[in-house]
C-alpha positions as CSV (number, residue, x, y, z in Angstrom):
1,X,0.0,0.0,0.0
2,X,2.8,2.4,0.8
3,X,4.2,2.0,-2.8
4,X,0.8,2.7,-4.2
5,X,0.6,6.0,-2.3
6,X,4.1,7.1,-3.3
7,X,3.2,6.4,-7.0
8,X,0.1,8.6,-6.6
9,X,2.0,11.4,-4.9
10,X,4.7,11.2,-7.6
11,X,2.2,11.3,-10.4
12,X,0.8,14.6,-9.1
13,X,4.2,16.3,-9.0
14,X,6.3,14.6,-11.7
15,X,5.9,17.4,-14.3
16,X,7.3,19.9,-11.7
17,X,10.1,17.5,-10.8
18,X,11.1,17.0,-14.4
19,X,11.1,20.8,-15.0
20,X,13.3,21.3,-11.8
21,X,15.7,18.6,-13.0
22,X,16.4,20.7,-16.1
23,X,17.4,23.9,-14.3
24,X,21.1,23.0,-14.4
25,X,21.0,22.5,-18.2
26,X,19.9,20.1,-20.9
27,X,19.5,16.4,-20.3
28,X,18.0,13.3,-21.8
29,X,15.3,10.9,-20.5
30,X,17.6,8.3,-18.9
31,X,19.7,10.9,-17.1
32,X,16.5,12.7,-15.9
33,X,15.3,9.4,-14.5
34,X,18.7,8.8,-12.8
35,X,18.7,12.3,-11.3
36,X,15.2,11.8,-9.8
37,X,16.1,8.3,-8.5
38,X,19.2,9.7,-6.8
39,X,17.0,12.3,-5.1
40,X,15.1,9.4,-3.4
41,X,12.1,9.3,-5.7
42,X,12.6,5.7,-6.8
43,X,12.8,4.3,-10.3
44,X,10.8,6.2,-12.9
45,X,10.2,4.0,-15.9
46,X,10.3,5.3,-19.4
47,X,6.6,4.5,-19.9
48,X,5.9,7.1,-17.2
49,X,8.7,9.7,-17.9
50,X,8.5,10.0,-21.7
51,X,4.8,10.9,-21.8
52,X,5.6,13.7,-19.3
53,X,8.4,14.9,-21.4
54,X,6.2,14.9,-24.5
55,X,3.4,16.7,-22.7
56,X,5.9,19.4,-21.4
57,X,7.2,19.8,-24.9
58,X,3.7,20.2,-26.4
59,X,3.0,22.8,-23.8
60,X,6.1,24.7,-24.8
61,X,7.7,24.3,-21.3
62,X,10.7,22.3,-22.7
63,X,12.3,22.1,-26.1
64,X,13.9,19.0,-27.5
65,X,16.6,18.2,-30.0
66,X,17.5,14.8,-31.4
67,X,21.2,14.1,-31.6
68,X,22.9,11.2,-33.4
69,X,25.4,9.5,-31.1
70,X,28.9,8.2,-32.2
71,X,28.0,4.9,-30.7
72,X,24.6,3.5,-29.8
73,X,21.2,5.1,-30.5
74,X,20.6,8.8,-30.8
75,X,19.1,10.7,-27.9
76,X,16.5,13.5,-27.5
77,X,18.0,16.2,-25.3
78,X,15.6,18.4,-23.4
79,X,16.0,21.9,-22.0
80,X,13.8,24.4,-20.3
81,X,12.2,27.2,-22.2
82,X,11.5,30.6,-20.7
83,X,7.9,29.5,-20.3
84,X,9.1,26.4,-18.5
85,X,11.2,28.5,-16.1
86,X,8.3,30.7,-15.4
87,X,6.0,27.7,-14.8
88,X,8.5,26.1,-12.6
89,X,8.8,29.2,-10.4
90,X,5.0,29.7,-10.2
91,X,4.1,26.0,-9.7
92,X,7.1,25.3,-7.5
93,X,6.0,28.1,-5.1
94,X,2.5,26.7,-5.0
95,X,3.8,23.2,-4.3
96,X,6.0,24.5,-1.5
97,X,3.0,26.3,0.1
98,X,0.9,23.1,-0.2
99,X,3.8,21.0,1.3
100,X,3.9,23.4,4.2
101,X,0.1,23.0,4.8
102,X,0.4,19.2,4.7
103,X,3.4,19.3,7.1
104,X,1.4,21.5,9.5
105,X,-1.6,19.2,9.6
106,X,0.7,16.1,10.0
107,X,2.6,17.9,12.9
108,X,-0.7,18.5,14.7
109,X,-1.4,14.8,14.3
110,X,2.0,14.0,16.0
111,X,3.8,13.2,12.8
112,X,7.2,14.8,12.6
């Protein structure tokens, strides 16, 4: 049951996390997944991540460029657009306020 909850929580914030993962510069899907996993968010499979990246690209929040590799398959590199940075700032602030509210309610319930 705990894993089910974490998946639901992650689904609600994954767009924001992907945008945040691109603030340091461009990256490709596998690297984004590794970054999020290293942050403690667990393994995010391609079937979950790539639809998010496509949705963000369609919304104009990220831009993508396909590059042929010297070895192996080519990769799509993603980077934030100005709209993506603005959305991250706005939605990130809203998420942090929401997080603060959740923490306050949990603290009243004795959860620290």
